[in-house]
PDB file of N, CA, C and O in Angstrom:
ATOM      1  N   MET A   1     116.175 -69.574-146.759  1.00  0.00           N
ATOM      2  CA  MET A   1     114.888 -69.193-146.290  1.00  0.00           C
ATOM      3  C   MET A   1     115.023 -67.979-145.347  1.00  0.00           C
ATOM      4  O   MET A   1     114.053 -67.602-144.689  1.00  0.00           O
ATOM      5  N   ASP A   2     116.165 -67.396-145.283  1.00  0.00           N
ATOM      6  CA  ASP A   2     116.402 -66.261-144.395  1.00  0.00           C
ATOM      7  C   ASP A   2     115.587 -65.044-144.798  1.00  0.00           C
ATOM      8  O   ASP A   2     115.243 -64.215-143.956  1.00  0.00           O
ATOM      9  N   ASN A   3     115.280 -64.936-146.076  1.00  0.00           N
ATOM     10  CA  ASN A   3     114.576 -63.751-146.615  1.00  0.00           C
ATOM     11  C   ASN A   3     113.005 -63.887-146.428  1.00  0.00           C
ATOM     12  O   ASN A   3     112.249 -62.982-146.781  1.00  0.00           O
ATOM     13  N   LEU A   4     112.573 -65.027-145.874  1.00  0.00           N
ATOM     14  CA  LEU A   4     111.124 -65.224-145.714  1.00  0.00           C
ATOM     15  C   LEU A   4     110.725 -64.963-144.256  1.00  0.00           C
ATOM     16  O   LEU A   4     111.560 -65.031-143.354  1.00  0.00           O
ATOM     17  N   PRO A   5     109.418 -64.659-144.037  1.00  0.00           N
ATOM     18  CA  PRO A   5     109.018 -64.498-142.673  1.00  0.00           C
ATOM     19  C   PRO A   5     109.281 -65.637-141.785  1.00  0.00           C
ATOM     20  O   PRO A   5     109.111 -66.774-142.226  1.00  0.00           O
ATOM     21  N   HIS A   6     109.692 -65.443-140.543  1.00  0.00           N
ATOM     22  CA  HIS A   6     110.071 -66.540-139.641  1.00  0.00           C
ATOM     23  C   HIS A   6     108.787 -67.031-138.852  1.00  0.00           C
ATOM     24  O   HIS A   6     108.716 -68.194-138.455  1.00  0.00           O
ATOM     25  N   ASP A   7     107.826 -66.160-138.648  1.00  0.00           N
ATOM     26  CA  ASP A   7     106.619 -66.567-138.007  1.00  0.00           C
ATOM     27  C   ASP A   7     105.809 -67.481-138.959  1.00  0.00           C
ATOM     28  O   ASP A   7     105.575 -67.108-140.109  1.00  0.00           O
ATOM     29  N   PRO A   8     105.380 -68.677-138.489  1.00  0.00           N
ATOM     30  CA  PRO A   8     104.738 -69.592-139.376  1.00  0.00           C
ATOM     31  C   PRO A   8     103.414 -69.088-140.017  1.00  0.00           C
ATOM     32  O   PRO A   8     103.085 -69.464-141.142  1.00  0.00           O
ATOM     33  N   ILE A   9     102.679 -68.251-139.298  1.00  0.00           N
ATOM     34  CA  ILE A   9     101.441 -67.711-139.862  1.00  0.00           C
ATOM     35  C   ILE A   9     101.715 -66.693-140.916  1.00  0.00           C
ATOM     36  O   ILE A   9     101.070 -66.668-141.965  1.00  0.00           O
ATOM     37  N   MET A  10     102.690 -65.837-140.635  1.00  0.00           N
ATOM     38  CA  MET A  10     103.146 -64.856-141.659  1.00  0.00           C
ATOM     39  C   MET A  10     103.688 -65.575-142.897  1.00  0.00           C
ATOM     40  O   MET A  10     103.428 -65.157-144.025  1.00  0.00           O
ATOM     41  N   LEU A  11     104.430 -66.640-142.684  1.00  0.00           N
ATOM     42  CA  LEU A  11     105.046 -67.418-143.744  1.00  0.00           C
ATOM     43  C   LEU A  11     103.936 -68.029-144.610  1.00  0.00           C
ATOM     44  O   LEU A  11     103.946 -67.945-145.838  1.00  0.00           O
ATOM     45  N   PHE A  12     102.979 -68.649-143.905  1.00  0.00           N
ATOM     46  CA  PHE A  12     101.782 -69.165-144.560  1.00  0.00           C
ATOM     47  C   PHE A  12     101.072 -68.132-145.458  1.00  0.00           C
ATOM     48  O   PHE A  12     100.740 -68.429-146.605  1.00  0.00           O
ATOM     49  N   SER A  13     100.851 -66.963-144.945  1.00  0.00           N
ATOM     50  CA  SER A  13     100.175 -65.911-145.700  1.00  0.00           C
ATOM     51  C   SER A  13     101.030 -65.491-146.892  1.00  0.00           C
ATOM     52  O   SER A  13     100.546 -65.374-148.017  1.00  0.00           O
ATOM     53  N   TYR A  14     102.335 -65.265-146.610  1.00  0.00           N
ATOM     54  CA  TYR A  14     103.229 -64.813-147.665  1.00  0.00           C
ATOM     55  C   TYR A  14     103.308 -65.806-148.811  1.00  0.00           C
ATOM     56  O   TYR A  14     103.211 -65.414-149.974  1.00  0.00           O
ATOM     57  N   VAL A  15     103.479 -67.063-148.511  1.00  0.00           N
ATOM     58  CA  VAL A  15     103.653 -68.120-149.520  1.00  0.00           C
ATOM     59  C   VAL A  15     102.384 -68.254-150.317  1.00  0.00           C
ATOM     60  O   VAL A  15     102.426 -68.330-151.545  1.00  0.00           O
ATOM     61  N   ASN A  16     101.246 -68.283-149.634  1.00  0.00           N
ATOM     62  CA  ASN A  16      99.947 -68.437-150.364  1.00  0.00           C
ATOM     63  C   ASN A  16      99.658 -67.236-151.259  1.00  0.00           C
ATOM     64  O   ASN A  16      99.101 -67.393-152.346  1.00  0.00           O
ATOM     65  N   THR A  17     100.031 -66.043-150.812  1.00  0.00           N
ATOM     66  CA  THR A  17      99.876 -64.881-151.631  1.00  0.00           C
ATOM     67  C   THR A  17     100.745 -64.990-152.907  1.00  0.00           C
ATOM     68  O   THR A  17     100.289 -64.724-154.019  1.00  0.00           O
ATOM     69  N   MET A  18     101.974 -65.381-152.702  1.00  0.00           N
ATOM     70  CA  MET A  18     102.864 -65.528-153.845  1.00  0.00           C
ATOM     71  C   MET A  18     102.381 -66.602-154.794  1.00  0.00           C
ATOM     72  O   MET A  18     102.484 -66.436-156.009  1.00  0.00           O
ATOM     73  N   LEU A  19     101.867 -67.675-154.286  1.00  0.00           N
ATOM     74  CA  LEU A  19     101.377 -68.769-155.117  1.00  0.00           C
ATOM     75  C   LEU A  19     100.148 -68.319-155.921  1.00  0.00           C
ATOM     76  O   LEU A  19      99.976 -68.670-157.088  1.00  0.00           O
ATOM     77  N   ARG A  20      99.296 -67.521-155.243  1.00  0.00           N
ATOM     78  CA  ARG A  20      98.080 -67.041-155.895  1.00  0.00           C
ATOM     79  C   ARG A  20      98.454 -66.010-156.981  1.00  0.00           C
ATOM     80  O   ARG A  20      97.906 -66.046-158.082  1.00  0.00           O
ATOM     81  N   ASP A  21      99.389 -65.094-156.668  1.00  0.00           N
ATOM     82  CA  ASP A  21      99.609 -63.977-157.576  1.00  0.00           C
ATOM     83  C   ASP A  21     100.668 -64.162-158.657  1.00  0.00           C
ATOM     84  O   ASP A  21     100.618 -63.537-159.717  1.00  0.00           O
ATOM     85  N   ARG A  22     101.665 -65.071-158.350  1.00  0.00           N
ATOM     86  CA  ARG A  22     102.857 -65.091-159.218  1.00  0.00           C
ATOM     87  C   ARG A  22     103.253 -66.455-159.749  1.00  0.00           C
ATOM     88  O   ARG A  22     103.909 -66.532-160.787  1.00  0.00           O
ATOM     89  N   TYR A  23     102.868 -67.568-159.055  1.00  0.00           N
ATOM     90  CA  TYR A  23     103.444 -68.824-159.384  1.00  0.00           C
ATOM     91  C   TYR A  23     102.351 -69.889-159.625  1.00  0.00           C
ATOM     92  O   TYR A  23     101.312 -69.897-158.965  1.00  0.00           O
ATOM     93  N   GLU A  24     102.619 -70.768-160.573  1.00  0.00           N
ATOM     94  CA  GLU A  24     101.662 -71.786-160.908  1.00  0.00           C
ATOM     95  C   GLU A  24     101.867 -73.067-160.029  1.00  0.00           C
ATOM     96  O   GLU A  24     101.047 -73.985-160.023  1.00  0.00           O
ATOM     97  N   SER A  25     102.967 -73.066-159.320  1.00  0.00           N
ATOM     98  CA  SER A  25     103.270 -74.281-158.483  1.00  0.00           C
ATOM     99  C   SER A  25     104.226 -73.873-157.373  1.00  0.00           C
ATOM    100  O   SER A  25     104.919 -72.857-157.433  1.00  0.00           O
ATOM    101  N   LEU A  26     104.221 -74.716-156.370  1.00  0.00           N
ATOM    102  CA  LEU A  26     105.191 -74.511-155.233  1.00  0.00           C
ATOM    103  C   LEU A  26     106.634 -74.730-155.775  1.00  0.00           C
ATOM    104  O   LEU A  26     107.555 -74.020-155.372  1.00  0.00           O
ATOM    105  N   GLN A  27     106.815 -75.665-156.644  1.00  0.00           N
ATOM    106  CA  GLN A  27     108.220 -75.812-157.167  1.00  0.00           C
ATOM    107  C   GLN A  27     108.667 -74.597-157.896  1.00  0.00           C
ATOM    108  O   GLN A  27     109.834 -74.234-157.750  1.00  0.00           O
ATOM    109  N   GLN A  28     107.849 -73.922-158.676  1.00  0.00           N
ATOM    110  CA  GLN A  28     108.278 -72.697-159.399  1.00  0.00           C
ATOM    111  C   GLN A  28     108.635 -71.640-158.399  1.00  0.00           C
ATOM    112  O   GLN A  28     109.633 -70.947-158.598  1.00  0.00           O
ATOM    113  N   LEU A  29     107.856 -71.461-157.294  1.00  0.00           N
ATOM    114  CA  LEU A  29     108.179 -70.453-156.305  1.00  0.00           C
ATOM    115  C   LEU A  29     109.511 -70.782-155.692  1.00  0.00           C
ATOM    116  O   LEU A  29     110.370 -69.909-155.565  1.00  0.00           O
ATOM    117  N   CYS A  30     109.698 -72.019-155.312  1.00  0.00           N
ATOM    118  CA  CYS A  30     110.912 -72.405-154.631  1.00  0.00           C
ATOM    119  C   CYS A  30     112.152 -72.267-155.557  1.00  0.00           C
ATOM    120  O   CYS A  30     113.219 -71.843-155.113  1.00  0.00           O
ATOM    121  N   ASP A  31     111.992 -72.628-156.826  1.00  0.00           N
ATOM    122  CA  ASP A  31     113.129 -72.514-157.787  1.00  0.00           C
ATOM    123  C   ASP A  31     113.444 -71.008-157.934  1.00  0.00           C
ATOM    124  O   ASP A  31     114.611 -70.619-157.887  1.00  0.00           O
ATOM    125  N   ASP A  32     112.445 -70.189-158.106  1.00  0.00           N
ATOM    126  CA  ASP A  32     112.651 -68.757-158.347  1.00  0.00           C
ATOM    127  C   ASP A  32     113.281 -68.066-157.164  1.00  0.00           C
ATOM    128  O   ASP A  32     114.140 -67.202-157.343  1.00  0.00           O
ATOM    129  N   LEU A  33     112.866 -68.433-155.920  1.00  0.00           N
ATOM    130  CA  LEU A  33     113.382 -67.768-154.682  1.00  0.00           C
ATOM    131  C   LEU A  33     114.497 -68.502-154.106  1.00  0.00           C
ATOM    132  O   LEU A  33     114.965 -68.132-153.030  1.00  0.00           O
ATOM    133  N   ASP A  34     114.997 -69.579-154.767  1.00  0.00           N
ATOM    134  CA  ASP A  34     116.065 -70.424-154.296  1.00  0.00           C
ATOM    135  C   ASP A  34     115.835 -70.903-152.831  1.00  0.00           C
ATOM    136  O   ASP A  34     116.647 -70.685-151.931  1.00  0.00           O
ATOM    137  N   ILE A  35     114.702 -71.548-152.672  1.00  0.00           N
ATOM    138  CA  ILE A  35     114.244 -72.079-151.374  1.00  0.00           C
ATOM    139  C   ILE A  35     114.182 -73.563-151.501  1.00  0.00           C
ATOM    140  O   ILE A  35     113.789 -74.084-152.545  1.00  0.00           O
ATOM    141  N   ASP A  36     114.556 -74.251-150.472  1.00  0.00           N
ATOM    142  CA  ASP A  36     114.437 -75.697-150.403  1.00  0.00           C
ATOM    143  C   ASP A  36     112.987 -76.087-150.158  1.00  0.00           C
ATOM    144  O   ASP A  36     112.443 -75.811-149.089  1.00  0.00           O
ATOM    145  N   LYS A  37     112.377 -76.709-151.112  1.00  0.00           N
ATOM    146  CA  LYS A  37     110.904 -77.016-151.090  1.00  0.00           C
ATOM    147  C   LYS A  37     110.619 -77.926-149.902  1.00  0.00           C
ATOM    148  O   LYS A  37     109.649 -77.667-149.189  1.00  0.00           O
ATOM    149  N   ASP A  38     111.361 -78.922-149.653  1.00  0.00           N
ATOM    150  CA  ASP A  38     111.125 -79.824-148.545  1.00  0.00           C
ATOM    151  C   ASP A  38     111.200 -79.125-147.222  1.00  0.00           C
ATOM    152  O   ASP A  38     110.394 -79.383-146.328  1.00  0.00           O
ATOM    153  N   GLU A  39     112.156 -78.244-147.086  1.00  0.00           N
ATOM    154  CA  GLU A  39     112.323 -77.460-145.785  1.00  0.00           C
ATOM    155  C   GLU A  39     111.126 -76.532-145.600  1.00  0.00           C
ATOM    156  O   GLU A  39     110.602 -76.423-144.491  1.00  0.00           O
ATOM    157  N   LEU A  40     110.692 -75.875-146.643  1.00  0.00           N
ATOM    158  CA  LEU A  40     109.502 -75.024-146.593  1.00  0.00           C
ATOM    159  C   LEU A  40     108.260 -75.783-146.232  1.00  0.00           C
ATOM    160  O   LEU A  40     107.472 -75.325-145.405  1.00  0.00           O
ATOM    161  N   GLU A  41     108.066 -76.928-146.829  1.00  0.00           N
ATOM    162  CA  GLU A  41     106.855 -77.807-146.556  1.00  0.00           C
ATOM    163  C   GLU A  41     106.919 -78.285-145.109  1.00  0.00           C
ATOM    164  O   GLU A  41     105.907 -78.274-144.408  1.00  0.00           O
ATOM    165  N   LYS A  42     108.101 -78.704-144.656  1.00  0.00           N
ATOM    166  CA  LYS A  42     108.244 -79.184-143.252  1.00  0.00           C
ATOM    167  C   LYS A  42     107.915 -78.049-142.263  1.00  0.00           C
ATOM    168  O   LYS A  42     107.196 -78.260-141.287  1.00  0.00           O
ATOM    169  N   LYS A  43     108.440 -76.867-142.522  1.00  0.00           N
ATOM    170  CA  LYS A  43     108.208 -75.770-141.611  1.00  0.00           C
ATOM    171  C   LYS A  43     106.713 -75.444-141.515  1.00  0.00           C
ATOM    172  O   LYS A  43     106.170 -75.251-140.428  1.00  0.00           O
ATOM    173  N   LEU A  44     106.050 -75.388-142.716  1.00  0.00           N
ATOM    174  CA  LEU A  44     104.632 -75.114-142.642  1.00  0.00           C
ATOM    175  C   LEU A  44     103.802 -76.266-142.090  1.00  0.00           C
ATOM    176  O   LEU A  44     102.767 -76.044-141.461  1.00  0.00           O
ATOM    177  N   MET A  45     104.259 -77.509-142.326  1.00  0.00           N
ATOM    178  CA  MET A  45     103.601 -78.676-141.817  1.00  0.00           C
ATOM    179  C   MET A  45     103.541 -78.677-140.253  1.00  0.00           C
ATOM    180  O   MET A  45     102.550 -79.062-139.632  1.00  0.00           O
ATOM    181  N   LYS A  46     104.696 -78.208-139.670  1.00  0.00           N
ATOM    182  CA  LYS A  46     104.780 -78.139-138.233  1.00  0.00           C
ATOM    183  C   LYS A  46     103.724 -77.154-137.686  1.00  0.00           C
ATOM    184  O   LYS A  46     103.313 -77.271-136.531  1.00  0.00           O
ATOM    185  N   ALA A  47     103.298 -76.214-138.487  1.00  0.00           N
ATOM    186  CA  ALA A  47     102.256 -75.262-138.080  1.00  0.00           C
ATOM    187  C   ALA A  47     100.842 -75.712-138.486  1.00  0.00           C
ATOM    188  O   ALA A  47      99.837 -75.031-138.284  1.00  0.00           O
ATOM    189  N   GLY A  48     100.852 -76.928-139.081  1.00  0.00           N
ATOM    190  CA  GLY A  48      99.540 -77.456-139.398  1.00  0.00           C
ATOM    191  C   GLY A  48      99.071 -77.241-140.862  1.00  0.00           C
ATOM    192  O   GLY A  48      97.923 -77.541-141.189  1.00  0.00           O
ATOM    193  N   PHE A  49      99.931 -76.738-141.712  1.00  0.00           N
ATOM    194  CA  PHE A  49      99.543 -76.422-143.049  1.00  0.00           C
ATOM    195  C   PHE A  49     100.227 -77.399-144.036  1.00  0.00           C
ATOM    196  O   PHE A  49     101.419 -77.699-143.965  1.00  0.00           O
ATOM    197  N   ILE A  50      99.350 -77.872-144.971  1.00  0.00           N
ATOM    198  CA  ILE A  50      99.794 -78.847-145.958  1.00  0.00           C
ATOM    199  C   ILE A  50      99.502 -78.291-147.368  1.00  0.00           C
ATOM    200  O   ILE A  50      98.444 -77.711-147.610  1.00  0.00           O
ATOM    201  N   TYR A  51     100.458 -78.480-148.287  1.00  0.00           N
ATOM    202  CA  TYR A  51     100.334 -77.964-149.602  1.00  0.00           C
ATOM    203  C   TYR A  51      99.411 -78.870-150.416  1.00  0.00           C
ATOM    204  O   TYR A  51      99.536 -80.094-150.378  1.00  0.00           O
ATOM    205  N   ASN A  52      98.472 -78.249-151.161  1.00  0.00           N
ATOM    206  CA  ASN A  52      97.593 -78.983-152.086  1.00  0.00           C
ATOM    207  C   ASN A  52      97.880 -78.519-153.450  1.00  0.00           C
ATOM    208  O   ASN A  52      97.523 -77.391-153.792  1.00  0.00           O
ATOM    209  N   PRO A  53      98.528 -79.343-154.291  1.00  0.00           N
ATOM    210  CA  PRO A  53      98.831 -78.913-155.694  1.00  0.00           C
ATOM    211  C   PRO A  53      97.642 -78.614-156.534  1.00  0.00           C
ATOM    212  O   PRO A  53      97.757 -77.842-157.485  1.00  0.00           O
ATOM    213  N   GLU A  54      96.476 -79.190-156.236  1.00  0.00           N
ATOM    214  CA  GLU A  54      95.338 -78.968-157.066  1.00  0.00           C
ATOM    215  C   GLU A  54      94.803 -77.512-156.917  1.00  0.00           C
ATOM    216  O   GLU A  54      94.309 -76.911-157.871  1.00  0.00           O
ATOM    217  N   THR A  55      94.928 -76.974-155.666  1.00  0.00           N
ATOM    218  CA  THR A  55      94.520 -75.620-155.467  1.00  0.00           C
ATOM    219  C   THR A  55      95.707 -74.630-155.438  1.00  0.00           C
ATOM    220  O   THR A  55      95.521 -73.414-155.396  1.00  0.00           O
ATOM    221  N   ASN A  56      96.946 -75.202-155.461  1.00  0.00           N
ATOM    222  CA  ASN A  56      98.157 -74.456-155.417  1.00  0.00           C
ATOM    223  C   ASN A  56      98.218 -73.517-154.254  1.00  0.00           C
ATOM    224  O   ASN A  56      98.506 -72.326-154.380  1.00  0.00           O
ATOM    225  N   GLN A  57      97.915 -74.141-153.031  1.00  0.00           N
ATOM    226  CA  GLN A  57      97.950 -73.315-151.794  1.00  0.00           C
ATOM    227  C   GLN A  57      98.126 -74.284-150.610  1.00  0.00           C
ATOM    228  O   GLN A  57      97.849 -75.481-150.687  1.00  0.00           O
ATOM    229  N   PHE A  58      98.597 -73.687-149.528  1.00  0.00           N
ATOM    230  CA  PHE A  58      98.675 -74.383-148.317  1.00  0.00           C
ATOM    231  C   PHE A  58      97.343 -74.237-147.562  1.00  0.00           C
ATOM    232  O   PHE A  58      96.731 -73.169-147.597  1.00  0.00           O
ATOM    233  N   ARG A  59      96.907 -75.265-146.905  1.00  0.00           N
ATOM    234  CA  ARG A  59      95.674 -75.152-146.023  1.00  0.00           C
ATOM    235  C   ARG A  59      95.936 -75.878-144.784  1.00  0.00           C
ATOM    236  O   ARG A  59      95.076 -75.930-143.905  1.00  0.00           O
TER     237      ARG A  59
END
């Protein structure tokens, strides 16, 4: 996750943009970028954001 923004708000924005524009699921994004899905979800959860697979975005 070193290549992702460290600021939680910037990370939230970056991930949601990628999910909207390039990936059909969080798992696809994580697989493609070689990111640990659980670690990403935990980091964003600490900032108050939860992934919704139905909308394919964090809220």
